[in-house]
N, C-alpha and C positions, 0 to 999 in steps of 0.2 A: 505899185510896192505892195510887197506882201507883209503885212505886220504881224505874223504869227513869227517869222522870223528875228524881227526887233526884241531887244532884252525889256522884261517889265520894267514899267517905269513906278517910281514909288506909289502912285495912288491904285495901281493893278496889285503890288505886292500887299500893301494895307486891305486892300477889299477884300484878298485871296485867304488872309488870316482871319477876316473878320467871319467870312465865309466859313473857313474850316471851324471856328470857334463855334458857330452855329449848327454844327453838325454835318454840313454838307460833304460829299465825298470828292479826292481830288478830282475823278471825273465829271462830276456835278460843276465843279469851279471853274474847271477847264472850259464846259461847255457854256457858263454864266460869261467867263471872261474872252471867249472865244479864242483861248489859247492850247497849245497842247498838252496833253496830261502829264507828259515829261517836265515839260518846265514848271509847271503849277508843282509838280512833286519836288522840284530841287529846289524852288525857292522856298517850299515850305518844310522843306528837310534840314534847315542849319539849325544850331542850337538855339540861335539868336530867336529865330522864327518860332520854333517849337514853345520857347519860354512864353514868347509873346502872345502866341495862340491860348494856352494856359490863361494868363492873366485877361486876355480878352473875355474869355469862356466865363472866369470867374465874375468878372463884371457883368457879363450879361443874366448870369444867374441871378447876381443880386438885383438887378434892376427887375425881374420878371417876379421875383419872389416881393418887391418891395409893391411893384404895380398889383399882384394877388392879393396883397395885404390890404392895400387902399378900395380894392373892388370887393372884397368880403366885408371890409367894416362898413363900406357904403350900404350895404344891402340893409334894408330894414323890415320888420315883419309885414307891412303894407305890400312893399314890393314883392316878397313871397305869395301875398295872398292873390295879387294880380296876375300871377304867373299860370299859363294853364299846367293840367296835370303832365303835358310831354315835358314841357318846360322843367319842371320840379324832377321828374324822374331822370331826366337827363344831367340835370346839374348834381342829383344826389349821387348818380352812378359815376360821374366825373371827381365828385369829391372823395366818393370810396377809393375810387383806383389811385387818386394822387395820396391818399392817405397810407394806402398799403404799397406804393412805390417809396414814398418817405420813411414807412416802416422796413423796407427791405424785404417786403412779402409779395406772394406771386399777385398778378392781376389776370392772370388766365382762369377762366372759367372751366374748367374740365371737369367731367364728372368719368368714372370708372364704374360700369355697370356689369356686374358679372350675372348671366344668365344661365340659370340650371335648368336643362330641359331634361325632364324624365326619361327614359326608356320605355317604360312599360304603364299601362292606368294604373295599377296597383303601387307603384312608385310614386305616381303622380296623386294617388288618393292620401299616401303618407305624407307626401310635404304641403297638401294642402291642410291637413291636419294638423300640423306642426306647426305651419303659419299660423292657426285659427286659436292653437292655445298659445303661442308666443304674443297676438296681439290681446288676448284675454291677459295675460300677464301683465302687459302695459297698461292696460285700463285700470287694474288695480290698485296703481300708486296713485 
């Protein structure tokens, strides 16, 4: 018997909604439930399902925020002292990224470097002298 041709049962539909709310794509949900992409897409396209996915997502966000609050509140200074340097650096990086995400700021670490290459030795020496003067000016502050 080919189960892919049977209509989705209530349990599968609810699981599909939860998986969608968790951020999985239609294709990922189809693979997980061993169903065709079109079946999952049709199931989740109804206005009722769309609204339920939104509600499930809100509930998941709330649960994870509460869990994060409990975990953060449970950390004591002694716990931090016991952590390795790698754990501290990793945790601080994650905290900074999360803070930037919540503030709608970029979390990508990109730098733009403009390299000015002189064409002649004389131009190089002028650039070197200008840089030296600029650095001396910064040290005067």
